[in-house]
C-alpha positions as a Markdown table, in Angstrom:
| # | Residue | x | y | z |
|---|---|---|---|---|
| 1 | Met | 0.0 | 0.0 | 0.0 |
| 2 | Ile | 1.3 | 3.5 | -0.7 |
| 3 | Asn | 0.9 | 6.8 | 0.9 |
| 4 | Asp | 1.6 | 10.4 | -0.2 |
| 5 | Thr | 5.3 | 10.2 | 0.4 |
| 6 | Thr | 5.9 | 6.7 | -1.1 |
| 7 | Ile | 8.1 | 6.7 | -4.2 |
| 8 | Val | 6.3 | 4.5 | -6.7 |
| 9 | Pro | 8.7 | 2.5 | -9.0 |
| 10 | Trp | 8.6 | 3.5 | -12.6 |
| 11 | Arg | 7.6 | 0.0 | -13.6 |
| 12 | Glu | 4.3 | 0.5 | -11.9 |
| 13 | Tyr | 3.6 | 3.5 | -14.1 |
| 14 | Leu | 4.7 | 1.7 | -17.2 |
| 15 | Ala | 2.3 | -1.1 | -16.4 |
| 16 | Leu | -0.5 | 1.4 | -16.2 |
| 17 | Cys | 0.2 | 2.3 | -19.8 |
| 18 | Lys | -0.3 | -1.3 | -21.2 |
| 19 | Pro | 3.0 | -1.0 | -23.2 |
| 20 | Thr | 2.2 | -3.9 | -25.5 |
| 21 | Ile | -1.0 | -2.4 | -26.6 |
| 22 | Val | 0.6 | 1.1 | -27.0 |
| 23 | Ala | 3.3 | -0.5 | -29.1 |
| 24 | Leu | 0.7 | -2.0 | -31.4 |
| 25 | Ile | -1.1 | 1.3 | -31.7 |
| 26 | Val | 2.2 | 3.1 | -32.6 |
| 27 | Phe | 3.0 | 0.4 | -35.1 |
| 28 | Thr | -0.4 | 0.8 | -36.9 |
| 29 | Ser | 0.0 | 4.6 | -36.7 |
| 30 | Ala | 3.4 | 4.2 | -38.4 |
| 31 | Val | 1.8 | 2.1 | -41.1 |
| 32 | Gly | -0.7 | 4.8 | -41.7 |
| 33 | Met | 2.1 | 7.3 | -42.0 |
| 34 | Leu | 4.0 | 5.2 | -44.5 |
| 35 | Leu | 0.9 | 4.7 | -46.6 |
| 36 | Ala | 0.1 | 8.4 | -46.7 |
| 37 | Val | 2.9 | 9.5 | -48.9 |
| 38 | Pro | 4.7 | 8.0 | -51.9 |
| 39 | Gly | 8.2 | 8.7 | -50.6 |
| 40 | Ala | 9.8 | 8.8 | -47.2 |
| 41 | Val | 7.9 | 10.3 | -44.2 |
| 42 | Pro | 9.8 | 13.2 | -42.7 |
| 43 | Leu | 11.7 | 11.9 | -39.7 |
| 44 | Asp | 10.4 | 14.6 | -37.3 |
| 45 | Ile | 6.8 | 13.9 | -38.3 |
| 46 | Phe | 7.4 | 10.1 | -37.9 |
| 47 | Val | 9.0 | 10.3 | -34.5 |
| 48 | Leu | 6.9 | 13.1 | -33.0 |
| 49 | Gly | 3.6 | 12.0 | -34.5 |
| 50 | Asn | 4.0 | 8.5 | -33.1 |
| 51 | Leu | 5.2 | 9.9 | -29.8 |
| 52 | Gly | 2.1 | 12.0 | -29.4 |
| 53 | Ile | -0.2 | 9.2 | -30.5 |
| 54 | Gly | 1.6 | 6.8 | -28.1 |
| 55 | Leu | 1.3 | 9.1 | -25.2 |
| 56 | Ala | -2.4 | 9.5 | -25.8 |
| 57 | Ala | -2.8 | 5.7 | -26.0 |
| 58 | Ala | -0.9 | 5.3 | -22.7 |
| 59 | Ser | -3.2 | 7.9 | -21.1 |
| 60 | Ala | -6.3 | 6.1 | -22.3 |
| 61 | Ala | -4.9 | 2.8 | -21.0 |
| 62 | Ala | -4.3 | 4.3 | -17.5 |
| 63 | Val | -7.9 | 5.7 | -17.5 |
| 64 | Asn | -9.1 | 2.2 | -18.5 |
| 65 | Gln | -7.3 | 0.7 | -15.5 |
| 66 | Met | -8.7 | 3.3 | -13.2 |
| 67 | Val | -12.2 | 2.6 | -14.3 |
| 68 | Asp | -11.7 | -1.2 | -14.1 |
| 69 | Gln | -9.8 | -1.2 | -10.8 |
| 70 | Arg | -12.6 | -3.1 | -8.8 |
| 71 | Val | -13.2 | -5.7 | -11.5 |
| 72 | Asp | -9.4 | -6.1 | -12.0 |
| 73 | Ala | -9.0 | -6.9 | -8.3 |
| 74 | Ile | -11.2 | -10.0 | -8.6 |
| 75 | Met | -10.0 | -11.4 | -11.9 |
| 76 | Ala | -7.0 | -13.7 | -11.8 |
| 77 | Arg | -5.6 | -12.3 | -15.0 |
| 78 | Thr | -5.7 | -8.7 | -13.8 |
| 79 | Gln | -5.4 | -8.8 | -10.1 |
| 80 | Asn | -1.7 | -8.0 | -10.1 |
| 81 | Arg | -2.1 | -4.7 | -12.0 |
| 82 | Pro | -0.8 | -1.6 | -10.1 |
| 83 | Leu | -4.1 | -0.2 | -9.0 |
| 84 | Pro | -5.8 | -3.4 | -7.6 |
| 85 | Lys | -2.5 | -4.3 | -5.8 |
| 86 | Gly | -2.4 | -0.8 | -4.3 |
| 87 | Asn | 1.0 | -0.1 | -5.8 |
| 88 | Val | -0.3 | 3.1 | -7.4 |
| 89 | Ser | -3.1 | 5.2 | -5.8 |
| 90 | Met | -6.1 | 6.4 | -7.9 |
| 91 | Glu | -5.0 | 10.0 | -7.4 |
| 92 | Arg | -1.5 | 9.3 | -8.8 |
| 93 | Ala | -2.9 | 7.3 | -11.6 |
| 94 | Leu | -5.3 | 10.2 | -12.5 |
| 95 | Val | -2.4 | 12.7 | -12.4 |
| 96 | Phe | -0.3 | 10.4 | -14.5 |
| 97 | Ala | -3.0 | 9.9 | -17.1 |
| 98 | Phe | -3.7 | 13.7 | -17.2 |
| 99 | Val | 0.0 | 14.5 | -17.7 |
| 100 | Leu | 0.3 | 11.9 | -20.5 |
| 101 | Cys | -2.8 | 13.4 | -22.2 |
| 102 | Val | -1.5 | 17.0 | -21.9 |
| 103 | Leu | 2.0 | 16.0 | -23.2 |
| 104 | Ser | 0.3 | 14.2 | -26.1 |
| 105 | Met | -1.8 | 17.1 | -27.1 |
| 106 | Trp | 1.2 | 19.5 | -26.8 |
| 107 | Val | 3.4 | 17.4 | -29.0 |
| 108 | Leu | 0.6 | 16.9 | -31.6 |
| 109 | Val | -0.6 | 20.5 | -31.7 |
| 110 | Val | 2.9 | 22.1 | -31.6 |
| 111 | Tyr | 4.8 | 19.7 | -33.9 |
| 112 | Ile | 2.2 | 17.9 | -36.0 |
| 113 | Asn | -1.2 | 19.5 | -36.7 |
| 114 | Leu | -4.5 | 20.3 | -35.0 |
| 115 | Leu | -6.5 | 17.8 | -36.9 |
| 116 | Thr | -4.3 | 14.9 | -35.6 |
| 117 | Ala | -4.5 | 16.3 | -32.1 |
| 118 | Val | -8.3 | 16.5 | -32.2 |
| 119 | Leu | -8.8 | 13.0 | -33.7 |
| 120 | Thr | -6.3 | 11.6 | -31.2 |
| 121 | Leu | -8.2 | 13.2 | -28.3 |
| 122 | Phe | -11.5 | 11.8 | -29.7 |
| 123 | Ser | -9.9 | 8.4 | -29.7 |
| 124 | Leu | -8.6 | 8.7 | -26.2 |
| 125 | Val | -12.0 | 9.8 | -24.9 |
| 126 | Gly | -13.7 | 7.1 | -27.0 |
| 127 | Tyr | -11.6 | 4.3 | -25.4 |
| 128 | Gly | -10.8 | 5.7 | -22.0 |
| 129 | Phe | -14.2 | 7.0 | -21.2 |
| 130 | Ile | -17.0 | 6.0 | -23.5 |
| 131 | Tyr | -15.9 | 2.4 | -24.0 |
| 132 | Ser | -14.4 | 1.8 | -20.5 |
| 133 | Met | -17.0 | 3.6 | -18.5 |
| 134 | Tyr | -20.2 | 2.9 | -20.4 |
| 135 | Leu | -20.1 | 0.5 | -23.4 |
| 136 | Lys | -18.1 | -2.3 | -21.7 |
| 137 | Arg | -20.9 | -2.7 | -19.2 |
| 138 | Ala | -23.9 | -1.6 | -21.3 |
| 139 | Thr | -23.9 | -3.9 | -24.3 |
| 140 | Pro | -22.4 | -7.1 | -25.6 |
| 141 | Gln | -21.7 | -5.2 | -28.8 |
| 142 | Asn | -19.2 | -3.0 | -26.9 |
| 143 | Ile | -16.2 | -4.1 | -28.8 |
| 144 | Val | -17.9 | -3.5 | -32.2 |
| 145 | Ile | -19.0 | 0.0 | -31.2 |
| 146 | Gly | -15.8 | 0.8 | -29.3 |
| 147 | Gly | -13.8 | -0.5 | -32.2 |
| 148 | Ala | -13.6 | 2.9 | -33.7 |
| 149 | Ser | -10.9 | 3.9 | -31.2 |
| 150 | Gly | -9.0 | 0.7 | -32.0 |
| 151 | Ala | -9.2 | 1.4 | -35.7 |
| 152 | Ala | -8.1 | 5.1 | -35.4 |
| 153 | Pro | -4.3 | 4.8 | -35.3 |
| 154 | Pro | -3.7 | 4.3 | -39.0 |
| 155 | Val | -5.9 | 7.2 | -39.7 |
| 156 | Leu | -4.1 | 9.3 | -37.1 |
| 157 | Gly | -0.8 | 8.4 | -38.8 |
| 158 | Trp | -2.2 | 9.4 | -42.1 |
| 159 | Thr | -3.4 | 12.8 | -40.8 |
| 160 | Ala | -0.1 | 13.4 | -39.0 |
| 161 | Val | 1.7 | 13.3 | -42.4 |
| 162 | Thr | -0.9 | 14.8 | -44.7 |
| 163 | Gly | -2.8 | 17.2 | -42.4 |
| 164 | Thr | -6.0 | 16.0 | -44.1 |
| 165 | Leu | -8.7 | 13.4 | -43.6 |
| 166 | Asp | -9.9 | 12.0 | -46.9 |
| 167 | Pro | -11.4 | 8.8 | -48.2 |
| 168 | His | -7.9 | 7.3 | -48.8 |
| 169 | Ser | -7.0 | 7.5 | -45.1 |
């Protein structure tokens, strides 16, 4: 159990981010970038775009774990996650998710483009809040409806490179 003065190991925060899922999201975003232009993607766009998208995905994953803390505590597969075990407090997880979101939006707005930032924020809200807080518990079709957030990364990669959203993206 932690208190306000406990130093939480970085691995606990990394676990909140669901790094395997974030890696898959960044990979599919990179594919979207590579498909968006006939030549090479500018390195700064490739690196910073994927960084911003990855930070947003990590934020959404942390929000998802906050929402699912009680359920995670009783499931064998998830009971060792940082929140159910008490290794990270809800307050710290909330601050962590907020900081990741702000950093993501800053990177995307300043270095990429507003369209990508807005679409990324919609995806974060879609997964972290709409899917996690409502759809997951409201309908067996949750994964179908919530799938838009999962399908977004290639589109986000495309818009990061082109600055546009069109039928090809």
